[in-house]
C-alpha positions, 0 to 999 in steps of 0.5 A: 591465494583465495581473495575476500569478498570485500565487506561493505561500509557497514553491514547494518547501514542499509536498512538504518538508512533505508529506516531514516528516508521512510521516517523523514520522507513521510514527515516531509516528502519527497520536496521536502526531505534532504539528504542530510536530513535522513543521514542524521536520523540514521547517525551514518555520513552523507556518503554513506547513503550515495553509496548505498543509493545514490541519488536521492530519488533512488531511495524516494523511491525505495520508501515508495515501493516499501510504503506501498508494498507493505498494503498493495503489494499483499493485495495483489496477491489476493487478487492474483489468486484461485480464491471465492468472490467472498473470500477476495473481497474479505481478505482485502479489506482484511490486510487494508485496515490491519495495514492502515490502522498501523501506518495511517499516514500511507494513504495520504503520503502514497496518493500525494507521492503518484500525484507529484510524481506520477512514474512512481505508478508504473514503477510500482507495478513493475514491481508488483508484476515481477512478484505476482507473477501476474499484471494487474491487468491480469487480476483485473481478468480474473475478477472480471470472470469470477465477476460474470460467473456469480452474474450468470448464476443470477446471484449477483449485480453485474457491474465491471472489475475495474468499478468493483475495484475501485468501490472497495478499494474507496471504501477500505482508504477511506475513513484514514485518508479523511482521519481528520474529519471523519473523527471529527464528525464522529466525535472520536479520539484516538482511541474512539476511531481505531474501535471504530476501524474493529467494527468497520472490518465486521460491517464492512464486507457484509455491506459491500457482499449484500449490496451486489447479490440480487 
């Protein structure tokens, strides 16, 4: 007689728990979050949290990878691709600005998590490497080869790949990381900030690429 495979306690409980943890961890941070609050948010008992995720730290890591992966996973795929350099710049900017417009809390949350839990960075990079099949150092090496090709052709200023990438990411992240200050300086409400980001999608690629061209 063939035994039936045991069913999980709740077919969609794992997803509900992850969704609830996402809300609670972003709201309170890892240190301030409580498993009971997550269970209440998900509408399950606390024992079910431990059944799926074993511990608060494992649940926090799952949420971190979910938030960071929503943007950085796609960025890694662009960097690892054979796309032309200009296409990579436009693609990275579009991904960042689109995703952060949907999840404006993400930059501050990711930065806070990595500062408080440095191991998150290596855990996340391992996940990216598994997903793309390329380590970050390989992605930067490919980027450097593309830059060097343009430098030899005398169409681009010389720049190290790590500086190229850091500058580009910083220009994307800053408006969201400093949104309250930026809105105060520019006198923007939420609608004005959204319109500002739409204009930035057009202005930033042009500015960045023009600054490097000879």
